[in-house]
Biopython code that builds the backbone (N, CA, C, O; Angstrom):
import numpy as np
from Bio.PDB.StructureBuilder import StructureBuilder

atoms = [
    (1, "UNK", "N", (-12.620, 27.445, -25.029)),
    (1, "UNK", "CA", (-13.807, 26.206, -24.774)),
    (1, "UNK", "C", (-14.636, 28.227, -23.640)),
    (1, "UNK", "O", (-14.358, 29.367, -23.266)),
    (2, "UNK", "N", (-16.033, 26.802, -23.735)),
    (2, "UNK", "CA", (-16.684, 28.233, -23.126)),
    (2, "UNK", "C", (-16.878, 28.298, -21.394)),
    (2, "UNK", "O", (-16.111, 27.336, -21.385)),
    (3, "UNK", "N", (-17.036, 28.418, -20.640)),
    (3, "UNK", "CA", (-17.637, 27.791, -18.463)),
    (3, "UNK", "C", (-18.686, 27.431, -18.973)),
    (3, "UNK", "O", (-19.399, 28.009, -19.793)),
    (4, "UNK", "N", (-18.829, 26.075, -18.290)),
    (4, "UNK", "CA", (-19.991, 25.383, -18.367)),
    (4, "UNK", "C", (-20.808, 25.889, -17.363)),
    (4, "UNK", "O", (-20.313, 26.114, -16.259)),
    (5, "UNK", "N", (-22.667, 26.226, -17.703)),
    (5, "UNK", "CA", (-23.311, 26.760, -16.490)),
    (5, "UNK", "C", (-23.588, 26.381, -15.538)),
    (5, "UNK", "O", (-23.573, 25.164, -15.721)),
    (6, "UNK", "N", (-23.814, 26.522, -14.717)),
    (6, "UNK", "CA", (-24.145, 26.112, -12.948)),
    (6, "UNK", "C", (-25.982, 25.554, -13.376)),
    (6, "UNK", "O", (-26.826, 26.184, -14.014)),
    (7, "UNK", "N", (-26.089, 24.207, -12.747)),
    (7, "UNK", "CA", (-26.519, 23.194, -13.081)),
    (7, "UNK", "C", (-27.768, 23.719, -12.254)),
    (7, "UNK", "O", (-27.232, 24.055, -11.198)),
    (8, "UNK", "N", (-28.759, 23.912, -12.157)),
    (8, "UNK", "CA", (-30.032, 24.126, -11.681)),
    (8, "UNK", "C", (-29.925, 23.230, -10.147)),
    (8, "UNK", "O", (-29.110, 22.555, -9.520)),
    (9, "UNK", "N", (-31.033, 23.626, -10.063)),
    (9, "UNK", "CA", (-31.602, 22.562, -8.580)),
    (9, "UNK", "C", (-31.977, 21.301, -8.396)),
    (9, "UNK", "O", (-31.808, 20.353, -7.630)),
    (10, "UNK", "N", (-32.790, 21.748, -9.780)),
    (10, "UNK", "CA", (-33.854, 20.329, -10.557)),
    (10, "UNK", "C", (-32.792, 18.989, -10.710)),
    (10, "UNK", "O", (-33.139, 17.821, -10.536)),
    (11, "UNK", "N", (-31.168, 19.527, -11.143)),
    (11, "UNK", "CA", (-30.416, 18.420, -12.396)),
    (11, "UNK", "C", (-28.787, 18.220, -11.592)),
    (11, "UNK", "O", (-27.988, 17.329, -11.881)),
    (12, "UNK", "N", (-28.570, 19.312, -10.522)),
    (12, "UNK", "CA", (-27.984, 18.257, -8.823)),
    (12, "UNK", "C", (-28.703, 16.623, -8.772)),
    (12, "UNK", "O", (-28.096, 15.644, -9.204)),
    (13, "UNK", "N", (-29.502, 16.581, -8.422)),
    (13, "UNK", "CA", (-29.396, 15.454, -8.486)),
    (13, "UNK", "C", (-29.449, 14.011, -9.413)),
    (13, "UNK", "O", (-28.940, 12.891, -9.432)),
    (14, "UNK", "N", (-30.475, 14.888, -10.197)),
    (14, "UNK", "CA", (-30.533, 13.501, -11.544)),
    (14, "UNK", "C", (-30.135, 13.740, -12.416)),
    (14, "UNK", "O", (-30.503, 13.076, -13.386)),
    (15, "UNK", "N", (-28.821, 15.180, -12.686)),
    (15, "UNK", "CA", (-28.370, 14.974, -13.821)),
    (15, "UNK", "C", (-28.895, 15.244, -15.015)),
    (15, "UNK", "O", (-30.042, 14.933, -15.338)),
    (16, "UNK", "N", (-27.930, 15.949, -15.867)),
    (16, "UNK", "CA", (-28.611, 17.019, -17.166)),
    (16, "UNK", "C", (-29.152, 15.616, -18.047)),
    (16, "UNK", "O", (-28.910, 14.466, -18.414)),
    (17, "UNK", "N", (-30.408, 17.159, -18.037)),
    (17, "UNK", "CA", (-30.910, 15.853, -18.908)),
    (17, "UNK", "C", (-29.988, 15.438, -20.767)),
    (17, "UNK", "O", (-30.827, 14.686, -21.263)),
    (18, "UNK", "N", (-29.165, 15.534, -21.522)),
    (18, "UNK", "CA", (-28.505, 15.464, -22.001)),
    (18, "UNK", "C", (-26.942, 15.958, -21.441)),
    (18, "UNK", "O", (-26.454, 17.088, -21.452)),
    (19, "UNK", "N", (-26.257, 14.432, -20.863)),
    (19, "UNK", "CA", (-25.236, 15.239, -20.945)),
    (19, "UNK", "C", (-24.085, 15.273, -21.922)),
    (19, "UNK", "O", (-23.628, 14.166, -22.207)),
    (20, "UNK", "N", (-23.777, 15.850, -22.235)),
    (20, "UNK", "CA", (-21.977, 16.337, -23.047)),
    (20, "UNK", "C", (-21.316, 14.777, -22.826)),
    (20, "UNK", "O", (-21.305, 14.057, -21.828)),
    (21, "UNK", "N", (-20.762, 14.573, -24.221)),
    (21, "UNK", "CA", (-20.072, 13.155, -24.450)),
    (21, "UNK", "C", (-18.212, 13.462, -23.986)),
    (21, "UNK", "O", (-17.409, 14.357, -24.249)),
    (22, "UNK", "N", (-18.174, 12.571, -23.433)),
    (22, "UNK", "CA", (-16.669, 12.931, -22.599)),
    (22, "UNK", "C", (-15.397, 13.337, -23.813)),
    (22, "UNK", "O", (-15.064, 12.426, -24.571)),
    (23, "UNK", "N", (-14.877, 14.389, -23.927)),
    (23, "UNK", "CA", (-13.082, 14.714, -24.498)),
    (23, "UNK", "C", (-12.471, 13.272, -24.916)),
    (23, "UNK", "O", (-12.315, 12.500, -23.970)),
    (24, "UNK", "N", (-12.170, 12.888, -25.965)),
    (24, "UNK", "CA", (-11.594, 11.625, -26.331)),
    (24, "UNK", "C", (-10.349, 11.919, -25.881)),
    (24, "UNK", "O", (-9.809, 13.024, -25.838)),
    (25, "UNK", "N", (-9.588, 10.015, -25.284)),
    (25, "UNK", "CA", (-8.381, 10.469, -24.377)),
    (25, "UNK", "C", (-7.864, 10.721, -25.394)),
    (25, "UNK", "O", (-8.661, 10.780, -26.330)),
    (26, "UNK", "N", (-6.187, 11.019, -25.799)),
    (26, "UNK", "CA", (-5.110, 11.082, -26.256)),
    (26, "UNK", "C", (-4.349, 9.345, -25.597)),
    (26, "UNK", "O", (-3.852, 9.318, -24.471)),
    (27, "UNK", "N", (-4.367, 8.670, -26.064)),
    (27, "UNK", "CA", (-3.609, 8.053, -25.472)),
    (27, "UNK", "C", (-1.769, 8.006, -26.210)),
    (27, "UNK", "O", (-1.536, 8.184, -27.406)),
    (28, "UNK", "N", (-0.344, 7.641, -24.801)),
    (28, "UNK", "CA", (0.667, 7.847, -25.088)),
    (28, "UNK", "C", (0.922, 6.418, -26.054)),
    (28, "UNK", "O", (0.378, 5.335, -26.273)),
    (29, "UNK", "N", (2.303, 7.315, -26.517)),
    (29, "UNK", "CA", (2.154, 6.419, -26.948)),
    (29, "UNK", "C", (3.775, 5.089, -26.837)),
    (29, "UNK", "O", (4.973, 5.370, -26.835)),
    (30, "UNK", "N", (2.973, 3.455, -26.746)),
    (30, "UNK", "CA", (3.683, 2.592, -26.203)),
    (30, "UNK", "C", (5.239, 2.871, -25.718)),
    (30, "UNK", "O", (6.156, 3.271, -26.436)),
    (31, "UNK", "N", (5.273, 2.669, -24.824)),
    (31, "UNK", "CA", (7.798, 2.743, -24.379)),
    (31, "UNK", "C", (7.766, 0.754, -24.953)),
    (31, "UNK", "O", (7.141, -0.300, -24.834)),
    (32, "UNK", "N", (9.465, 1.676, -25.861)),
    (32, "UNK", "CA", (9.911, 0.817, -26.333)),
    (32, "UNK", "C", (9.886, -0.600, -24.806)),
    (32, "UNK", "O", (9.966, -0.261, -23.626)),
    (33, "UNK", "N", (9.759, -2.117, -25.272)),
    (33, "UNK", "CA", (9.705, -3.152, -24.996)),
    (33, "UNK", "C", (11.278, -4.080, -24.466)),
    (33, "UNK", "O", (11.964, -3.516, -25.319)),
    (34, "UNK", "N", (11.799, -4.555, -24.103)),
    (34, "UNK", "CA", (13.050, -4.747, -23.857)),
    (34, "UNK", "C", (12.211, -6.228, -23.351)),
    (34, "UNK", "O", (11.174, -6.328, -22.696)),
    (35, "UNK", "N", (13.089, -7.291, -23.923)),
    (35, "UNK", "CA", (12.935, -8.976, -23.347)),
    (35, "UNK", "C", (13.940, -9.169, -23.222)),
    (35, "UNK", "O", (14.880, -8.814, -23.932)),
    (36, "UNK", "N", (13.933, -10.052, -21.860)),
    (36, "UNK", "CA", (14.899, -10.445, -20.495)),
    (36, "UNK", "C", (14.811, -11.544, -20.337)),
    (36, "UNK", "O", (13.622, -11.786, -20.128)),
    (37, "UNK", "N", (15.760, -12.982, -20.290)),
    (37, "UNK", "CA", (15.087, -13.909, -19.352)),
    (37, "UNK", "C", (14.572, -14.251, -18.601)),
    (37, "UNK", "O", (15.200, -13.441, -17.920)),
    (38, "UNK", "N", (13.705, -14.900, -17.642)),
    (38, "UNK", "CA", (12.693, -14.633, -16.965)),
    (38, "UNK", "C", (14.406, -15.310, -15.595)),
    (38, "UNK", "O", (14.698, -14.655, -14.595)),
    (39, "UNK", "N", (14.907, -16.178, -15.861)),
    (39, "UNK", "CA", (16.242, -16.778, -14.809)),
    (39, "UNK", "C", (17.231, -16.808, -15.702)),
    (39, "UNK", "O", (17.205, -17.285, -16.836)),
    (40, "UNK", "N", (18.756, -15.885, -14.724)),
    (40, "UNK", "CA", (20.228, -15.776, -15.290)),
    (40, "UNK", "C", (20.304, -16.603, -15.430)),
    (40, "UNK", "O", (20.040, -17.283, -14.438)),
    (41, "UNK", "N", (20.757, -17.469, -16.837)),
    (41, "UNK", "CA", (21.764, -18.095, -16.640)),
    (41, "UNK", "C", (24.181, -18.264, -16.102)),
    (41, "UNK", "O", (25.189, -17.563, -16.183)),
    (42, "UNK", "N", (23.951, -19.045, -15.836)),
    (42, "UNK", "CA", (24.975, -18.805, -15.020)),
    (42, "UNK", "C", (26.600, -19.773, -15.996)),
    (42, "UNK", "O", (27.708, -19.426, -16.405)),
    (43, "UNK", "N", (26.319, -20.215, -15.982)),
    (43, "UNK", "CA", (26.647, -22.318, -16.687)),
    (43, "UNK", "C", (26.945, -23.299, -16.721)),
    (43, "UNK", "O", (27.048, -23.661, -15.548)),
    (44, "UNK", "N", (27.168, -24.022, -17.313)),
    (44, "UNK", "CA", (26.513, -25.010, -18.241)),
    (44, "UNK", "C", (27.944, -26.327, -16.782)),
    (44, "UNK", "O", (28.803, -26.145, -15.918)),
    (45, "UNK", "N", (27.327, -27.308, -17.391)),
    (45, "UNK", "CA", (28.124, -28.321, -16.382)),
    (45, "UNK", "C", (26.779, -29.396, -16.711)),
    (45, "UNK", "O", (25.617, -29.084, -16.969)),
    (46, "UNK", "N", (27.695, -31.421, -16.545)),
    (46, "UNK", "CA", (26.927, -32.481, -16.292)),
    (46, "UNK", "C", (25.850, -32.822, -16.003)),
    (46, "UNK", "O", (25.887, -33.881, -15.376)),
    (47, "UNK", "N", (24.659, -32.358, -16.184)),
    (47, "UNK", "CA", (23.952, -33.859, -15.632)),
    (47, "UNK", "C", (24.166, -34.916, -13.818)),
    (47, "UNK", "O", (24.317, -36.136, -13.869)),
    (48, "UNK", "N", (24.139, -34.287, -12.662)),
    (48, "UNK", "CA", (24.452, -35.841, -11.915)),
    (48, "UNK", "C", (23.579, -36.961, -12.689)),
    (48, "UNK", "O", (23.921, -38.056, -12.244)),
    (49, "UNK", "N", (22.899, -37.056, -13.363)),
    (49, "UNK", "CA", (21.977, -38.128, -12.949)),
    (49, "UNK", "C", (22.358, -39.473, -14.034)),
    (49, "UNK", "O", (22.809, -40.617, -13.981)),
    (50, "UNK", "N", (21.662, -38.132, -15.374)),
    (50, "UNK", "CA", (22.414, -38.966, -16.714)),
    (50, "UNK", "C", (23.672, -38.500, -17.518)),
    (50, "UNK", "O", (23.807, -39.146, -18.557)),
    (51, "UNK", "N", (24.590, -37.584, -17.316)),
    (51, "UNK", "CA", (26.046, -37.340, -17.650)),
    (51, "UNK", "C", (25.284, -36.254, -18.807)),
    (51, "UNK", "O", (26.316, -35.744, -19.243)),
    (52, "UNK", "N", (24.259, -35.635, -19.512)),
    (52, "UNK", "CA", (23.963, -34.589, -20.804)),
    (52, "UNK", "C", (24.412, -33.882, -19.936)),
    (52, "UNK", "O", (24.743, -34.208, -18.797)),
    (53, "UNK", "N", (24.472, -32.144, -20.785)),
    (53, "UNK", "CA", (25.089, -31.132, -20.680)),
    (53, "UNK", "C", (22.963, -30.072, -19.892)),
    (53, "UNK", "O", (21.750, -30.254, -19.999)),
    (54, "UNK", "N", (23.961, -29.086, -19.213)),
    (54, "UNK", "CA", (22.885, -28.911, -19.059)),
    (54, "UNK", "C", (23.047, -27.671, -18.407)),
    (54, "UNK", "O", (24.000, -27.781, -17.636)),
    (55, "UNK", "N", (22.381, -26.140, -18.346)),
    (55, "UNK", "CA", (22.624, -24.792, -17.501)),
    (55, "UNK", "C", (22.481, -25.021, -16.266)),
    (55, "UNK", "O", (22.005, -25.732, -15.381)),
    (56, "UNK", "N", (23.134, -24.060, -16.579)),
    (56, "UNK", "CA", (22.916, -23.420, -14.398)),
    (56, "UNK", "C", (22.116, -22.629, -13.748)),
    (56, "UNK", "O", (22.896, -22.418, -12.819)),
    (57, "UNK", "N", (21.321, -22.101, -13.512)),
    (57, "UNK", "CA", (20.586, -21.376, -13.412)),
    (57, "UNK", "C", (20.172, -20.380, -12.158)),
    (57, "UNK", "O", (19.957, -20.942, -11.084)),
    (58, "UNK", "N", (20.054, -19.045, -12.213)),
    (58, "UNK", "CA", (19.610, -19.160, -10.460)),
    (58, "UNK", "C", (18.545, -18.983, -10.743)),
    (58, "UNK", "O", (17.933, -18.796, -11.795)),
    (59, "UNK", "N", (18.136, -19.101, -8.941)),
    (59, "UNK", "CA", (16.640, -18.884, -8.299)),
    (59, "UNK", "C", (16.595, -17.363, -8.498)),
    (59, "UNK", "O", (17.325, -16.549, -9.064)),
    (60, "UNK", "N", (15.096, -17.285, -7.599)),
    (60, "UNK", "CA", (14.729, -15.953, -7.075)),
    (60, "UNK", "C", (15.976, -15.339, -6.099)),
    (60, "UNK", "O", (16.702, -14.356, -6.244)),
    (61, "UNK", "N", (15.895, -16.310, -5.100)),
    (61, "UNK", "CA", (16.499, -16.112, -3.905)),
    (61, "UNK", "C", (18.218, -16.336, -4.422)),
    (61, "UNK", "O", (18.858, -16.870, -3.516)),
    (62, "UNK", "N", (18.941, -16.080, -5.492)),
    (62, "UNK", "CA", (20.415, -16.011, -6.041)),
    (62, "UNK", "C", (20.499, -17.861, -5.259)),
    (62, "UNK", "O", (21.595, -18.186, -4.802)),
    (63, "UNK", "N", (19.960, -18.341, -5.222)),
    (63, "UNK", "CA", (20.735, -19.676, -5.671)),
    (63, "UNK", "C", (20.381, -20.969, -6.344)),
    (63, "UNK", "O", (19.288, -21.532, -6.408)),
    (64, "UNK", "N", (22.007, -21.449, -7.021)),
    (64, "UNK", "CA", (21.790, -22.207, -8.979)),
    (64, "UNK", "C", (21.414, -23.240, -8.068)),
    (64, "UNK", "O", (21.796, -23.395, -6.908)),
    (65, "UNK", "N", (20.256, -24.240, -9.043)),
    (65, "UNK", "CA", (20.468, -24.873, -9.453)),
    (65, "UNK", "C", (20.035, -25.273, -11.467)),
    (65, "UNK", "O", (20.152, -24.634, -12.513)),
    (66, "UNK", "N", (19.493, -26.747, -11.064)),
    (66, "UNK", "CA", (19.961, -27.549, -12.756)),
    (66, "UNK", "C", (19.169, -27.915, -12.325)),
    (66, "UNK", "O", (18.894, -28.195, -11.158)),
    (67, "UNK", "N", (18.281, -28.014, -13.921)),
    (67, "UNK", "CA", (17.213, -28.357, -14.733)),
    (67, "UNK", "C", (17.001, -29.608, -16.186)),
    (67, "UNK", "O", (16.793, -29.396, -17.380)),
    (68, "UNK", "N", (17.079, -30.224, -15.817)),
    (68, "UNK", "CA", (17.616, -31.809, -17.124)),
    (68, "UNK", "C", (16.290, -31.833, -17.897)),
    (68, "UNK", "O", (15.286, -32.272, -17.337)),
    (69, "UNK", "N", (16.223, -31.213, -19.627)),
    (69, "UNK", "CA", (15.730, -31.793, -19.624)),
    (69, "UNK", "C", (15.306, -33.247, -20.663)),
    (69, "UNK", "O", (14.244, -33.345, -21.278)),
    (70, "UNK", "N", (16.489, -34.354, -20.663)),
    (70, "UNK", "CA", (15.978, -35.624, -20.948)),
    (70, "UNK", "C", (15.592, -36.283, -19.464)),
    (70, "UNK", "O", (14.383, -36.275, -19.232)),
    (71, "UNK", "N", (16.292, -36.750, -18.613)),
    (71, "UNK", "CA", (16.227, -37.422, -17.739)),
    (71, "UNK", "C", (14.205, -36.549, -16.490)),
    (71, "UNK", "O", (13.254, -37.039, -15.882)),
    (72, "UNK", "N", (14.729, -35.134, -16.851)),
    (72, "UNK", "CA", (13.268, -34.384, -15.967)),
    (72, "UNK", "C", (14.662, -34.307, -13.997)),
    (72, "UNK", "O", (13.862, -34.192, -13.067)),
    (73, "UNK", "N", (15.119, -34.317, -13.814)),
    (73, "UNK", "CA", (15.805, -33.867, -12.317)),
    (73, "UNK", "C", (16.051, -32.101, -12.757)),
    (73, "UNK", "O", (16.246, -31.292, -13.665)),
    (74, "UNK", "N", (15.863, -32.310, -11.337)),
    (74, "UNK", "CA", (15.642, -30.513, -10.548)),
    (74, "UNK", "C", (16.318, -30.751, -9.832)),
    (74, "UNK", "O", (15.926, -31.546, -8.979)),
    (75, "UNK", "N", (17.715, -30.231, -9.728)),
    (75, "UNK", "CA", (18.967, -30.157, -8.748)),
    (75, "UNK", "C", (18.864, -28.348, -7.944)),
    (75, "UNK", "O", (18.361, -27.369, -8.497)),
    (76, "UNK", "N", (19.053, -28.356, -7.532)),
    (76, "UNK", "CA", (18.989, -27.601, -5.668)),
    (76, "UNK", "C", (20.362, -27.671, -5.548)),
    (76, "UNK", "O", (20.814, -28.804, -5.382)),
    (77, "UNK", "N", (21.293, -26.567, -5.597)),
    (77, "UNK", "CA", (22.226, -26.423, -4.867)),
    (77, "UNK", "C", (21.959, -25.348, -3.369)),
    (77, "UNK", "O", (21.623, -24.177, -3.549)),
    (78, "UNK", "N", (22.074, -25.680, -2.512)),
    (78, "UNK", "CA", (21.390, -24.424, -1.203)),
    (78, "UNK", "C", (22.647, -24.892, 0.241)),
    (78, "UNK", "O", (22.665, -24.302, 1.321)),
    (79, "UNK", "N", (23.608, -26.092, -0.149)),
    (79, "UNK", "CA", (24.656, -25.913, 0.907)),
    (79, "UNK", "C", (25.542, -25.017, 0.155)),
    (79, "UNK", "O", (25.709, -24.685, -1.019)),
    (80, "UNK", "N", (26.217, -24.671, 1.713)),
    (80, "UNK", "CA", (27.694, -23.886, 1.246)),
    (80, "UNK", "C", (28.335, -24.597, 0.641)),
    (80, "UNK", "O", (28.701, -24.050, -0.399)),
    (81, "UNK", "N", (28.940, -26.290, 0.817)),
    (81, "UNK", "CA", (29.444, -27.086, 0.350)),
    (81, "UNK", "C", (29.229, -27.830, -1.656)),
    (81, "UNK", "O", (30.005, -28.172, -2.547)),
    (82, "UNK", "N", (27.706, -27.743, -1.475)),
    (82, "UNK", "CA", (27.241, -28.182, -3.089)),
    (82, "UNK", "C", (27.862, -26.875, -3.562)),
    (82, "UNK", "O", (27.846, -26.954, -4.790)),
    (83, "UNK", "N", (28.181, -26.187, -3.350)),
    (83, "UNK", "CA", (27.758, -24.820, -3.949)),
    (83, "UNK", "C", (29.164, -24.533, -4.379)),
    (83, "UNK", "O", (29.309, -24.136, -5.535)),
    (84, "UNK", "N", (30.041, -24.650, -3.750)),
    (84, "UNK", "CA", (32.041, -24.976, -4.219)),
    (84, "UNK", "C", (31.608, -26.544, -5.038)),
    (84, "UNK", "O", (31.541, -26.485, -6.266)),
    (85, "UNK", "N", (31.389, -27.590, -4.523)),
    (85, "UNK", "CA", (32.014, -28.353, -5.345)),
    (85, "UNK", "C", (30.830, -28.106, -7.066)),
    (85, "UNK", "O", (31.665, -28.067, -7.970)),
    (86, "UNK", "N", (29.425, -27.954, -7.701)),
    (86, "UNK", "CA", (29.356, -27.004, -8.533)),
    (86, "UNK", "C", (30.703, -26.009, -9.243)),
    (86, "UNK", "O", (31.358, -26.215, -10.265)),
    (87, "UNK", "N", (30.777, -24.938, -8.284)),
    (87, "UNK", "CA", (32.007, -24.048, -9.124)),
    (87, "UNK", "C", (33.238, -24.634, -9.587)),
    (87, "UNK", "O", (34.181, -23.913, -9.916)),
    (88, "UNK", "N", (33.303, -26.014, -9.642)),
    (88, "UNK", "CA", (34.328, -26.590, -9.779)),
    (88, "UNK", "C", (34.212, -27.345, -10.355)),
    (88, "UNK", "O", (35.224, -27.980, -10.651)),
    (89, "UNK", "N", (33.236, -27.661, -10.754)),
    (89, "UNK", "CA", (32.573, -28.588, -12.293)),
    (89, "UNK", "C", (32.298, -27.958, -12.928)),
    (89, "UNK", "O", (31.939, -28.292, -14.058)),
    (90, "UNK", "N", (32.342, -26.320, -12.372)),
    (90, "UNK", "CA", (30.922, -25.626, -13.894)),
    (90, "UNK", "C", (31.999, -24.806, -14.852)),
    (90, "UNK", "O", (33.132, -24.343, -14.722)),
    (91, "UNK", "N", (30.981, -24.896, -15.896)),
    (91, "UNK", "CA", (32.126, -24.329, -17.597)),
    (91, "UNK", "C", (31.039, -22.920, -17.385)),
    (91, "UNK", "O", (29.823, -22.885, -17.572)),
    (92, "UNK", "N", (32.181, -21.554, -16.826)),
    (92, "UNK", "CA", (30.879, -20.750, -16.673)),
    (92, "UNK", "C", (30.717, -19.618, -18.269)),
    (92, "UNK", "O", (31.576, -19.410, -19.126)),
    (93, "UNK", "N", (29.264, -19.064, -18.181)),
    (93, "UNK", "CA", (29.216, -18.685, -19.260)),
    (93, "UNK", "C", (28.675, -17.391, -19.250)),
    (93, "UNK", "O", (27.809, -16.862, -18.553)),
    (94, "UNK", "N", (29.771, -16.776, -20.701)),
    (94, "UNK", "CA", (29.360, -15.242, -20.111)),
    (94, "UNK", "C", (27.758, -14.235, -20.626)),
    (94, "UNK", "O", (26.754, -14.239, -21.339)),
    (95, "UNK", "N", (28.348, -13.670, -19.862)),
    (95, "UNK", "CA", (26.440, -12.910, -19.776)),
    (95, "UNK", "C", (26.531, -12.499, -21.090)),
    (95, "UNK", "O", (27.552, -12.166, -21.692)),
    (96, "UNK", "N", (24.664, -12.572, -21.757)),
    (96, "UNK", "CA", (24.672, -11.682, -23.007)),
    (96, "UNK", "C", (23.206, -10.690, -23.391)),
    (96, "UNK", "O", (23.192, -9.970, -24.389)),
]
sb = StructureBuilder()
sb.init_structure("model")
sb.init_model(0)
sb.init_chain("A")
sb.init_seg("    ")
for serial, (resi, resn, name, xyz) in enumerate(atoms, 1):
    if name == "N":
        sb.init_residue(resn, " ", resi, " ")
    sb.init_atom(name, np.array(xyz, "f"), 0.0, 1.0, " ", f" {name:<3s}", serial, name[0])
structure = sb.get_structure()
């Protein structure tokens, strides 16, 4: 590649009359995407309201909660006692 000539005092504030086209950017191949669930499922328990079988998920702050699709109940287990009761009723699911 040849060195570019030094621009004159006239071209500095206004730029060259015919700007050179930019070199094409060679994009890197995309990295492999791995899909994973947003919430981690830790077990299965019966819904406290309608007794349908539902999954127990962990929130971002590692608190368990149940989201029943049948009766639209969302039950969060925040206290130590409620978490112990949930552990007794819950059937653990192996990691997928």
